[in-house]
Backbone as a chain_set.jsonl record, in Angstrom:
{"seq": "MSKAQGKSLIAASMLLCSFNLMAGSEAFKPGTVLPQYGKIAEVETSVTIPKEMQFKVVFDMSKAAEPGKVNRSLDSLARFINMHVSNGVALDDIDLMMVVHGSAVKDFTQDKFYQSTQALPNINAELINQLSKLGVKFNLCGQSAAYYDVSLQQLLPGVDMALSAMTAHAIAAKEGYSLNPF", "coords": {"N": [[170.013, 13.013, 244.39], [169.632, 16.217, 243.273], [170.965, 19.724, 244.85], [168.715, 21.185, 244.911], [166.615, 19.753, 243.945], [166.186, 18.151, 246.094], [165.633, 20.62, 247.969], [162.926, 21.367, 246.953], [161.471, 19.274, 246.821], [161.063, 19.134, 249.676], [159.748, 21.224, 249.818], [157.32, 20.935, 248.38], [156.817, 18.721, 250.137], [155.703, 20.354, 252.161], [154.237, 22.129, 251.547], [152.055, 20.2, 250.344], [151.558, 19.041, 253.206], [150.475, 21.43, 254.755], [147.885, 21.89, 253.31], [146.344, 19.343, 254.146], [145.794, 20.125, 256.702], [144.007, 22.24, 256.206], [141.933, 21.375, 255.173], [141.372, 19.585, 256.841], [140.233, 20.694, 258.62], [138.01, 21.552, 257.557], [136.162, 19.549, 257.967], [135.22, 20.371, 259.94], [131.612, 20.93, 261.412], [128.945, 22.319, 262.283], [126.9, 20.577, 265.138], [123.44, 19.072, 265.647], [122.464, 19.737, 268.065], [123.34, 21.528, 269.633], [124.061, 24.347, 267.958], [126.033, 26.504, 267.735], [128.476, 25.905, 269.082], [130.683, 23.324, 269.862], [131.719, 22.436, 267.088], [131.341, 19.501, 264.911], [132.402, 16.172, 263.467], [132.038, 14.273, 260.886], [132.739, 10.452, 261.127], [134.349, 7.489, 259.954], [134.242, 4.802, 261.768], [135.394, 2.352, 264.031], [134.593, 1.205, 265.977], [131.585, 0.402, 267.84], [128.962, 2.288, 269.432], [126.967, 1.049, 272.187], [123.9, -0.32, 271.445], [122.056, 0.887, 273.885], [123.745, 2.358, 275.388], [124.087, 4.634, 278.168], [125.373, 7.429, 278.765], [127.568, 8.935, 281.837], [129.241, 10.827, 282.106], [132.515, 12.525, 283.885], [133.824, 16.098, 283.109], [136.755, 17.935, 283.376], [138.206, 21.296, 284.171], [140.399, 23.583, 284.291], [141.427, 26.122, 283.759], [141.204, 29.423, 282.572], [139.458, 31.204, 280.099], [140.723, 32.872, 277.3], [139.97, 36.28, 277.793], [136.738, 37.355, 276.231], [136.91, 35.195, 274.359], [135.366, 32.351, 274.287], [135.516, 29.464, 276.718], [137.885, 26.453, 275.742], [137.48, 24.046, 276.819], [134.563, 24.286, 277.573], [133.602, 24.088, 275.601], [133.966, 21.578, 274.196], [132.266, 20.001, 276.239], [129.747, 20.913, 274.554], [130.538, 19.987, 272.599], [130.944, 16.733, 272.545], [128.252, 16.245, 273.23], [126.668, 17.42, 270.838], [127.837, 15.271, 268.576], [127.466, 12.545, 269.911], [124.677, 12.788, 269.641], [124.458, 13.228, 266.907], [124.992, 10.658, 266.149], [123.117, 9.004, 267.333], [123.029, 9.227, 270.006], [120.486, 9.434, 272.475], [119.773, 12.188, 273.525], [118.736, 12.376, 276.15], [120.214, 10.372, 277.699], [122.719, 11.013, 277.833], [124.343, 12.297, 280.18], [126.158, 14.489, 281.669], [128.472, 16.311, 283.779], [130.534, 19.207, 285.098], [133.809, 19.558, 286.311], [134.848, 22.71, 287.97], [137.808, 24.164, 288.607], [140.473, 25.793, 289.503], [142.101, 28.564, 288.007], [139.525, 28.553, 285.745], [137.542, 29.556, 287.217], [136.806, 32.36, 287.057], [134.827, 31.824, 284.857], [132.731, 30.965, 285.035], [131.082, 33.099, 286.307], [129.223, 36.355, 287.076], [128.631, 38.278, 285.07], [128.55, 41.387, 286.036], [130.792, 40.88, 287.862], [132.669, 39.208, 286.346], [133.304, 41.134, 284.335], [134.321, 43.019, 286.291], [136.946, 42.155, 286.831], [138.274, 41.482, 284.133], [137.758, 42.927, 282.435], [135.761, 43.015, 280.457], [133.063, 41.476, 278.897], [131.308, 38.706, 280.065], [131.726, 35.854, 277.478], [131.016, 33.069, 277.569], [129.096, 32.865, 278.992], [126.35, 32.386, 278.055], [126.831, 29.782, 276.809], [126.514, 28.324, 278.632], [124.85, 28.342, 279.88], [122.545, 27.895, 278.105], [123.893, 24.566, 277.992], [123.764, 23.682, 280.752], [120.687, 23.939, 280.659], [120.584, 21.84, 279.224], [121.138, 19.646, 281.286], [123.435, 19.887, 282.035], [125.714, 19.69, 284.578], [127.526, 21.004, 286.244], [130.315, 21.943, 288.929], [131.611, 23.856, 291.084], [135.083, 24.278, 292.425], [135.041, 25.327, 295.056], [137.802, 26.055, 296.959], [139.132, 27.23, 295.295], [137.278, 29.075, 294.466], [137.476, 30.794, 296.858], [140.269, 31.48, 296.787], [139.917, 32.796, 294.267], [138.156, 35.588, 295.294], [135.582, 34.286, 294.846], [132.378, 34.085, 295.327], [128.94, 32.258, 296.191], [127.238, 33.904, 295.384], [128.017, 35.094, 293.654], [128.225, 33.006, 291.22], [127.272, 32.319, 287.559], [123.459, 31.543, 286.944], [122.652, 28.139, 287.83], [124.969, 26.657, 288.208], [127.025, 24.693, 290.987], [128.216, 25.402, 293.925], [131.092, 23.255, 295.561], [132.753, 22.063, 298.206], [135.458, 21.36, 297.284], [137.117, 20.771, 294.235], [138.398, 18.813, 294.533], [136.798, 17.234, 295.789], [134.303, 17.591, 294.771], [134.79, 15.206, 292.789], [135.187, 13.192, 293.914], [132.37, 12.414, 294.246], [131.131, 12.997, 292.354], [131.751, 10.111, 291.322], [131.197, 8.244, 293.309], [128.849, 8.847, 292.17], [128.61, 7.417, 290.124], [130.039, 8.511, 287.27], [132.177, 8.337, 285.049], [135.813, 9.441, 284.679], [136.598, 11.893, 282.228], [139.373, 11.953, 280.946], [140.041, 14.509, 279.034]], "CA": [[169.339, 13.412, 244.435], [170.541, 17.016, 244.182], [170.684, 20.193, 245.983], [167.869, 21.714, 244.243], [165.782, 18.514, 244.034], [165.958, 18.287, 247.738], [164.305, 21.815, 248.144], [161.528, 21.476, 245.381], [160.66, 17.693, 247.933], [161.072, 19.455, 251.038], [158.614, 22.567, 249.603], [156.262, 20.049, 247.87], [155.569, 18.534, 251.134], [154.942, 20.976, 252.797], [152.719, 22.082, 250.917], [150.499, 19.033, 250.909], [150.937, 18.738, 254.618], [149.39, 22.436, 254.564], [146.584, 21.465, 252.215], [145.866, 18.594, 254.725], [145.279, 20.696, 257.761], [142.962, 22.635, 256.023], [141.197, 20.153, 254.691], [140.608, 18.049, 258.402], [139.419, 21.384, 259.656], [136.859, 22.174, 256.755], [135.511, 18.805, 257.964], [134.058, 20.434, 261.232], [130.463, 21.076, 260.638], [127.412, 22.3, 263.513], [125.925, 19.985, 265.593], [122.527, 19.776, 265.803], [122.065, 19.973, 269.482], [124.264, 22.903, 270.07], [124.298, 24.655, 266.062], [126.409, 26.923, 267.8], [128.949, 25.353, 269.895], [131.008, 22.083, 269.407], [131.731, 21.945, 265.952], [131.95, 17.964, 264.861], [133.186, 15.821, 262.234], [131.42, 12.745, 260.437], [133.982, 9.869, 260.687], [134.17, 6.047, 259.826], [134.572, 3.868, 262.825], [135.19, 0.449, 263.761], [134.107, 0.499, 267.47], [130.137, 1.129, 267.737], [128.171, 2.774, 270.568], [126.344, -0.127, 271.563], [122.59, 0.636, 271.546], [121.305, 1.128, 275.358], [124.268, 3.318, 276.111], [124.049, 5.637, 278.596], [126.738, 8.074, 278.561], [127.168, 9.966, 282.647], [130.945, 11.162, 282.203], [132.22, 13.888, 284.238], [134.829, 16.791, 282.888], [137.78, 18.461, 284.813], [138.524, 21.773, 283.873], [141.438, 24.357, 285.317], [141.946, 26.698, 283.087], [140.493, 30.196, 282.228], [139.397, 31.343, 278.404], [141.213, 34.223, 277.276], [139.195, 36.885, 277.986], [136.412, 37.36, 274.82], [136.669, 34.113, 273.994], [134.892, 30.77, 274.997], [136.837, 28.375, 277.207], [137.666, 25.29, 274.895], [136.451, 23.205, 277.874], [133.318, 24.286, 277.547], [133.127, 23.815, 273.932], [134.013, 20.48, 274.339], [130.998, 19.769, 276.128], [129.091, 21.009, 273.165], [131.203, 19.012, 271.425], [130.519, 15.362, 272.945], [126.831, 15.968, 273.101], [126.034, 17.505, 269.195], [128.475, 14.071, 268.595], [126.925, 11.544, 270.108], [123.524, 12.397, 269.852], [124.415, 13.081, 265.84], [125.62, 9.274, 265.815], [121.978, 8.118, 267.695], [122.479, 8.23, 270.847], [119.31, 10.112, 272.558], [120.017, 13.488, 274.686], [117.911, 12.016, 277.68], [121.51, 8.979, 277.655], [124.097, 11.469, 278.368], [124.702, 12.992, 281.509], [127.605, 15.447, 282.358], [129.736, 17.114, 284.95], [132.213, 20.009, 284.913], [134.368, 20.554, 288.082], [135.574, 23.912, 287.697], [138.98, 24.685, 289.701], [141.774, 27.013, 289.071], [141.157, 30.459, 286.982], [138.808, 28.746, 285.269], [136.439, 29.586, 288.038], [136.503, 33.04, 286.312], [134.584, 32.042, 283.582], [131.51, 31.07, 286.08], [131.062, 34.287, 286.912], [128.006, 37.136, 286.276], [128.827, 40.19, 284.363], [129.484, 42.292, 286.817], [132.519, 40.494, 288.959], [133.702, 39.257, 285.555], [134.016, 42.884, 283.522], [135.592, 43.486, 286.688], [138.285, 41.722, 286.605], [137.914, 40.854, 282.738], [137.511, 44.414, 281.393], [135.168, 42.799, 278.61], [131.597, 40.605, 278.834], [131.602, 36.815, 280.279], [130.878, 35.64, 276.738], [130.931, 31.711, 278.262], [127.879, 32.68, 280.428], [125.564, 31.812, 277.195], [127.334, 28.208, 276.496], [127.124, 27.661, 280.342], [123.282, 28.354, 280.104], [122.547, 26.505, 277.44], [124.624, 23.449, 278.61], [122.713, 23.574, 281.516], [119.735, 24.063, 279.953], [120.364, 20.114, 278.552], [120.961, 19.177, 282.439], [124.586, 19.993, 281.853], [125.77, 20.145, 285.782], [128.563, 22.628, 286.885], [130.118, 21.67, 290.023], [133.109, 24.575, 291.412], [135.705, 24.214, 293.716], [135.044, 26.878, 296.242], [138.15, 26.746, 297.548], [139.504, 28.19, 294.316], [136.579, 30.528, 294.304], [137.902, 31.493, 297.692], [141.547, 32.378, 295.99], [140.032, 33.88, 293.792], [137.81, 36.32, 296.145], [134.339, 34.578, 293.703], [130.794, 34.391, 295.824], [128.89, 31.612, 295.7], [126.178, 34.653, 294.663], [128.973, 35.591, 292.06], [128.448, 32.414, 290.208], [126.35, 32.711, 287.448], [122.754, 31.005, 287.31], [123.148, 27.17, 287.201], [126.829, 26.472, 288.337], [127.122, 25.047, 292.035], [129.367, 25.596, 294.878], [131.406, 22.25, 296.093], [133.566, 22.349, 298.859], [136.595, 21.715, 296.623], [137.139, 20.038, 293.121], [138.7, 16.376, 294.835], [135.296, 16.894, 296.771], [133.106, 16.77, 293.589], [135.49, 14.316, 291.679], [134.766, 11.959, 294.889], [130.849, 12.783, 294.746], [131.152, 12.553, 291.119], [132.727, 8.732, 291.742], [130.396, 7.736, 293.989], [127.233, 8.428, 291.938], [128.863, 6.556, 288.8], [130.32, 9.507, 286.615], [133.387, 8.107, 284.482], [136.569, 11.014, 284.446], [137.04, 11.963, 280.886], [140.567, 13.035, 280.679], [140.448, 15.395, 278.364]], "C": [[170.063, 14.91, 244.199], [169.626, 17.766, 245.173], [169.071, 20.959, 245.629], [166.384, 20.805, 244.472], [164.983, 18.36, 244.884], [164.792, 19.375, 247.856], [162.646, 21.783, 247.941], [161.098, 20.079, 246.359], [160.377, 18.667, 249.197], [159.433, 21.197, 250.927], [156.922, 21.875, 249.088], [155.641, 19.241, 249.127], [155.044, 18.823, 252.432], [154.148, 21.993, 252.908], [151.288, 21.155, 250.794], [150.493, 18.796, 252.55], [149.75, 19.943, 255.559], [148.14, 22.425, 253.917], [145.926, 20.135, 253.161], [145.793, 18.911, 255.913], [144.023, 21.466, 257.265], [142.13, 21.988, 255.594], [140.523, 19.208, 256.395], [139.551, 20.074, 258.657], [137.983, 21.974, 259.059], [136.41, 21.028, 257.133], [134.811, 19.006, 259.026], [132.439, 21.147, 260.879], [129.518, 21.302, 262.498], [127.086, 21.08, 263.689], [124.571, 20.482, 265.283], [121.109, 20.411, 267.021], [121.954, 21.429, 269.728], [125.251, 23.783, 268.765], [126.088, 25.844, 266.64], [128.718, 27.193, 268.346], [129.397, 23.671, 269.217], [131.293, 21.311, 267.826], [132.018, 20.201, 265.711], [131.74, 17.204, 263.268], [132.558, 14.702, 261.64], [132.9, 11.829, 260.665], [133.241, 8.155, 260.951], [134.755, 5.543, 261.134], [134.592, 2.37, 262.967], [135.1, 0.065, 265.23], [132.935, 1.215, 267.819], [130.025, 1.342, 269.611], [126.93, 1.372, 270.781], [124.662, 1.265, 272.019], [122.29, 1.155, 272.622], [122.184, 1.878, 275.229], [124.147, 3.932, 276.656], [125.388, 6.438, 279.201], [126.914, 8.892, 280.517], [129.249, 10.592, 282.682], [130.843, 13.016, 283.316], [134.087, 14.824, 283.332], [135.692, 17.145, 284.066], [138.133, 19.755, 283.632], [139.256, 23.375, 285.242], [141.643, 25.903, 284.647], [140.996, 27.984, 282.042], [140.454, 30.566, 280.597], [140.241, 32.712, 278.727], [140.323, 35.243, 277.071], [138.404, 36.845, 276.291], [135.929, 36.453, 274.2], [136.322, 32.867, 274.561], [136.012, 29.289, 274.997], [136.686, 27.023, 276.114], [136.626, 24.094, 275.546], [135.048, 23.227, 277.672], [132.584, 23.653, 276.467], [133.414, 22.487, 273.44], [132.955, 19.256, 275.153], [130.193, 19.932, 274.536], [129.241, 19.957, 272.383], [131.021, 17.024, 271.52], [128.853, 15.151, 272.912], [126.219, 16.312, 271.557], [127.045, 15.635, 268.876], [128.428, 12.396, 268.78], [125.746, 11.473, 269.784], [122.863, 12.647, 268.153], [124.907, 11.368, 265.077], [124.484, 8.176, 266.488], [121.558, 7.734, 269.251], [121.528, 9.238, 271.232], [119.929, 11.175, 273.379], [119.406, 13.054, 276.055], [118.939, 10.804, 278.011], [122.671, 9.69, 277.474], [123.712, 12.738, 279.116], [125.454, 13.474, 281.821], [127.604, 16.079, 282.945], [130.408, 17.964, 284.465], [132.468, 19.893, 286.219], [135.355, 21.025, 287.422], [136.427, 23.805, 288.936], [139.513, 26.035, 289.197], [140.962, 28.03, 288.38], [140.286, 29.945, 286.368], [137.357, 28.722, 286.017], [135.916, 31.351, 287.498], [135.376, 33.595, 285.412], [132.867, 31.815, 283.649], [130.771, 31.793, 286.421], [129.99, 35.034, 286.314], [128.972, 38.077, 286.013], [129.293, 40.888, 285.197], [130.492, 42.184, 287.55], [133.431, 40.253, 287.72], [134.2, 40.571, 284.515], [134.541, 42.814, 284.664], [137.153, 43.672, 287.395], [139.035, 41.004, 285.218], [138.389, 42.26, 282.155], [136.353, 44.155, 280.139], [133.897, 41.484, 279.766], [132.077, 38.851, 278.937], [130.956, 36.467, 278.825], [131.093, 33.953, 276.355], [129.691, 31.639, 278.725], [126.953, 31.971, 279.305], [125.74, 30.6, 277.059], [126.988, 27.835, 277.546], [125.292, 27.891, 280.859], [122.875, 27.382, 279.297], [122.927, 24.623, 277.545], [123.712, 23.184, 280.021], [121.183, 23.377, 281.491], [119.106, 22.373, 279.944], [120.583, 19.512, 279.634], [122.65, 18.851, 282.679], [125.225, 20.538, 283.84], [127.398, 20.688, 286.004], [129.336, 22.614, 288.443], [131.806, 23.003, 290.172], [133.0, 25.117, 292.209], [135.479, 25.424, 294.398], [136.509, 26.783, 297.296], [139.385, 27.659, 296.622], [138.585, 29.326, 294.184], [137.4, 31.378, 295.231], [139.422, 32.173, 297.366], [141.41, 32.88, 295.317], [138.924, 35.012, 293.605], [136.136, 36.13, 294.498], [133.57, 33.919, 295.056], [129.88, 33.168, 295.468], [127.384, 33.148, 295.013], [126.607, 35.208, 293.852], [128.576, 34.49, 290.542], [127.243, 32.383, 289.236], [124.916, 31.365, 287.414], [123.031, 28.872, 286.73], [124.571, 26.226, 287.321], [126.336, 26.423, 290.653], [128.303, 24.893, 292.693], [129.828, 24.43, 294.985], [132.843, 22.144, 297.054], [134.826, 22.309, 297.952], [136.42, 20.885, 295.491], [137.232, 18.477, 293.589], [137.302, 16.816, 295.85], [134.638, 16.099, 295.638], [133.574, 15.887, 293.001], [135.202, 13.296, 292.562], [133.092, 12.074, 294.96], [130.636, 12.256, 293.455], [131.408, 10.619, 291.114], [131.459, 7.83, 292.021], [128.939, 7.303, 293.217], [128.007, 8.061, 290.559], [129.324, 6.758, 287.443], [131.472, 8.581, 285.921], [133.821, 9.28, 284.435], [136.448, 10.756, 282.869], [138.92, 13.047, 280.927], [141.432, 13.851, 280.094], [139.631, 17.0, 278.738]], "O": [[171.105, 15.034, 244.843], [168.634, 17.466, 245.837], [168.411, 21.17, 246.647], [165.36, 21.181, 245.043], [163.752, 18.354, 244.885], [163.571, 19.219, 247.852], [161.636, 22.078, 248.581], [159.879, 20.14, 246.52], [159.203, 18.798, 249.542], [158.652, 21.767, 251.688], [155.788, 22.257, 249.379], [154.434, 19.055, 249.282], [154.417, 18.228, 253.309], [153.577, 22.567, 253.836], [150.092, 21.328, 251.027], [149.469, 18.391, 253.099], [148.854, 19.761, 256.382], [147.351, 23.293, 254.291], [144.776, 19.894, 252.794], [145.693, 17.893, 256.598], [142.993, 21.323, 257.924], [141.103, 22.533, 255.997], [139.554, 18.519, 256.712], [138.344, 20.263, 258.808], [137.117, 22.595, 259.675], [135.548, 21.003, 256.255], [133.902, 18.236, 259.337], [132.367, 21.934, 259.935], [129.559, 20.584, 263.497], [126.929, 20.344, 262.715], [124.282, 21.605, 264.87], [119.997, 20.938, 267.047], [121.02, 22.205, 269.929], [126.469, 23.873, 268.611], [127.083, 25.851, 265.915], [129.628, 27.992, 268.126], [128.746, 23.011, 268.407], [131.151, 20.134, 267.495], [132.922, 19.683, 266.366], [131.121, 17.6, 262.281], [132.763, 13.829, 262.483], [133.997, 12.34, 260.443], [132.297, 7.729, 261.616], [135.847, 5.996, 261.477], [134.047, 1.483, 262.311], [135.41, -1.035, 265.687], [132.994, 2.415, 268.088], [130.626, 0.86, 270.571], [126.245, 0.859, 269.896], [124.41, 2.403, 272.416], [122.174, 2.361, 272.405], [121.596, 2.801, 274.665], [123.833, 4.823, 275.867], [126.213, 5.971, 279.986], [126.023, 9.741, 280.519], [130.12, 10.503, 283.547], [130.042, 13.937, 283.476], [135.14, 14.23, 283.101], [135.545, 16.854, 285.253], [138.313, 19.467, 282.449], [138.874, 23.86, 286.307], [142.105, 26.77, 285.388], [140.308, 27.681, 281.067], [141.399, 30.213, 279.891], [140.408, 33.358, 279.762], [139.753, 35.143, 275.985], [139.038, 36.479, 275.301], [134.873, 36.502, 273.568], [137.1, 32.359, 275.369], [136.695, 28.598, 274.241], [135.588, 26.628, 275.721], [135.614, 23.522, 275.141], [134.402, 22.181, 277.608], [131.533, 23.019, 276.372], [133.121, 22.231, 272.272], [132.846, 18.067, 274.853], [130.168, 19.094, 273.634], [128.471, 19.252, 271.73], [131.004, 16.277, 270.542], [128.306, 14.088, 272.622], [125.366, 15.559, 271.087], [126.263, 14.752, 269.227], [128.973, 11.453, 268.206], [125.323, 10.341, 269.547], [121.686, 12.495, 267.825], [125.083, 11.065, 263.897], [124.609, 6.955, 266.391], [120.76, 6.946, 269.758], [121.518, 10.159, 270.416], [120.858, 10.714, 274.042], [119.827, 13.633, 277.057], [118.376, 10.038, 278.794], [123.649, 9.121, 276.989], [123.072, 13.749, 278.825], [125.893, 12.804, 282.756], [126.614, 16.81, 282.923], [130.984, 17.727, 283.403], [131.66, 20.055, 287.134], [136.249, 20.542, 286.726], [136.004, 23.465, 290.041], [138.989, 27.005, 288.65], [139.762, 28.258, 288.233], [139.615, 30.917, 286.021], [136.344, 28.131, 285.641], [134.711, 31.599, 287.548], [134.991, 34.737, 285.159], [132.006, 32.199, 282.857], [129.7, 31.407, 286.888], [129.624, 34.681, 285.193], [129.907, 38.509, 286.687], [130.506, 41.096, 285.202], [131.133, 43.161, 287.939], [134.568, 40.722, 287.665], [135.336, 40.784, 284.093], [135.693, 42.432, 284.453], [137.917, 44.455, 287.959], [140.009, 40.251, 285.208], [139.395, 42.436, 281.468], [136.143, 44.885, 279.171], [134.004, 40.96, 280.875], [132.798, 38.117, 278.261], [129.75, 36.694, 278.736], [131.287, 33.553, 275.207], [129.132, 30.556, 278.897], [126.722, 30.801, 279.611], [124.676, 29.994, 277.18], [127.129, 26.613, 277.598], [124.754, 27.628, 281.935], [122.817, 26.195, 279.619], [122.199, 23.704, 277.17], [122.934, 22.23, 280.0], [120.594, 22.673, 282.311], [118.057, 21.842, 280.306], [120.265, 18.345, 279.407], [123.088, 17.883, 283.301], [125.088, 21.705, 284.208], [128.248, 20.059, 285.375], [128.82, 23.421, 289.217], [132.806, 22.924, 289.459], [132.18, 25.844, 292.769], [135.921, 26.502, 294.0], [136.427, 27.367, 298.376], [140.227, 28.45, 297.05], [138.997, 30.433, 293.837], [137.963, 32.402, 294.842], [139.654, 33.333, 297.708], [142.287, 33.704, 295.057], [138.607, 35.455, 292.501], [135.744, 36.956, 293.674], [134.266, 33.233, 295.803], [129.981, 32.911, 294.268], [126.729, 32.845, 294.015], [125.892, 35.907, 293.135], [128.584, 34.821, 289.357], [126.142, 32.411, 289.785], [125.249, 30.253, 287.824], [123.44, 28.459, 285.645], [124.987, 25.327, 286.59], [125.804, 27.261, 291.381], [129.296, 24.356, 292.203], [128.97, 23.775, 294.393], [133.939, 22.156, 296.493], [135.331, 23.427, 297.85], [135.472, 20.113, 295.634], [136.609, 17.458, 293.293], [137.304, 16.174, 296.901], [134.436, 14.902, 295.437], [132.667, 15.386, 292.336], [134.892, 12.265, 291.965], [132.639, 11.691, 296.039], [130.038, 11.189, 293.316], [130.504, 10.209, 290.385], [130.893, 7.014, 291.294], [128.216, 6.313, 293.327], [127.704, 8.953, 289.767], [129.254, 5.908, 286.555], [131.656, 7.726, 286.788], [133.072, 10.24, 284.253], [136.247, 9.654, 282.361], [139.303, 14.217, 280.929], [142.638, 14.068, 280.213], [139.952, 18.015, 278.119]]}, "num_chains": 1, "name": "protein.A"}
């Protein structure tokens, strides 16, 4: 193979790879429960969700979103709900909890506090409100809140404060939640 042919082959490979990436992101569409959040893709699977499956899952988040952007971990909760409901799981069979610690505590504060530290409105508040209405539980680490000078009164409605994230995870495990590692 000549040097020119090699360069052409590399260029063609790069073009093909970039096309596949673009095609992949286009596969994600709004879900039916939270259409503004948690886009999902239809996939052919070989693992069947049992008919009587009841999901009881706890997630963990420790990083704040970039100001003006929805926290990716919150969007993952919406995606979990959207993809399972669109695949036949009843909404009543989905019980989710998010344990919040580290800088992520900022994303769970009311606008007055949030804007004093981030200089923008808290764009996460709307999704947290919608998820709370669906029964998602939010347990915020009290130790992280103390570090970031966040009081219980500064939290968004539907957000509870635990002694610590470690405590919240231990309680979730005792209550039968499985830990989602993502």
